[in-house]
C-alpha positions, 0 to 999 in steps of 0.5 A, a space after each residue: 466077832 459081834 455076837 448080841 444074847 436077847 437084848 432089851 431096850 426100852 424108853 420112859 420106863 414105867 410112864 404112859 409113853 413108855 416104848 419097848 423098842 428092843 424084844 428080845 434081839 439074838 443075832 451073831 454076826 461074822 468076821 467081816 460080814 456087811 451087815 444089811 438093815 431095814 426096817 419102817 421109822 422106829 421098827 428099832 434099827 437106829 436103836 439097837 446099832 446105838 445099843 451096839 456102839 454103846 450111846 444107849 444101855 440096855 435094860 437086859 440081855 448081853 453083847 459081846 465082840 470077839 468073846 468079852 462083855 461090851 454090854 457096860 463099855 462107854 461109848 469112847 471105850 467102844 472108838 478102839 475098835 469100832 467107827 460110826 459114820 453117822 446121818 449127819 454129814 456134820 457130825 463127827 467132823 470137827 468144821 472149824 480145823 482144817 481137813 488135814 488138820 480133822 483126819 490128824 484126829 481121826 488117827 490118834 482116835 486110839 492112842 493118848 492124846 498131847 499139847 504136840 498134833 504132830 503132822 509132819 510131811 509125811 502124814 501130809 502126802 498120806 493122805 493126801 493120797 488117801 482123799 486124792 481116790 475120792 476123785 473129788 478135787 480135794 488133795 490139794 486142798 488139806 489147808 480149807 476148813 472141814 465147815 467150809 465144804 458140801 455134806 457129800 465132801 465129809 462125808 467122804 472124807 469121813 469114810 476116810 478118816 474111819 481108817 485112819 486109826 486101826 477098826 475092826 467093825 464099823 458101823 453106818 448109820 443112813 450114812 446117804 439121807 442128807 445126800 443128794 444122788 450123786 453124792 450118795 452114790 460115791 459114798 457108798 461106792 468108797 464105803 463099799 471099798 474101804 469095807 471090803 479093802 480092810 475086810 472090816 465087819 460091818 454094818 448099815 443101817 437104810 431107807 435105799 431099796 436099791 441099796 439094800 440089794 446093791 451093798 452087803 452080803 446078809 440083811 434084815 429086816 427089824 419089824 416092832 424091836 425084832 428081827 423079822 427077818 434074816 435073808 443071807 449071801 447066797 439068797 440076798 443075790 436072788 432077793 428082788 426089789 419087789 420082794 424087798 419093797 413087799 415086806 414093809 
């Protein structure tokens, strides 16, 4: 599904504060794998995700999705097959639009945009039923502006919106970092359910070690721009918190 070959990325190249954030990353992620990426701040986690998402362009190396080289594909072009959940709940939604309008825009992510939004009763019913699965009492508040919701509510809704249109890959960039414990648990459980139900290939960045142990079937550790540990399914199931903590 995802193939990364000899990926290098440097910030401030040629300057005194030059930093090699990715140093020859080689990685293959199979279809429907749920990979958890951990590491200290500055280890290269977000830089790797940003390179995959098209936010930054690597200096060297290639990124392929299903055999197609997407290394220089624009970020908006990659949105046709991947969704991204940001660390900040304020990103990824239009705060002044209603919940319903946000869902409609999400459903048109890979399609041509027109002046007519095209919301009908069937679409309203679909959105209401999706929102009901969150058990947050928002299913009858679909006319409420997205910006009036809490961070946890917005993040949970963003997860639902991510699969309103065609999606094969989901990136989750510390999706619970800004949330309280209760909201974090809701978001992670819903994310896990969506990934499993929709047979998605997923990459989660987290500093929550309990989530790193609980979710996903593979865990990667990054240090100084390289992948230092790669623990697969069965071995991961035996990994203990003390051992994971000792990696840092």
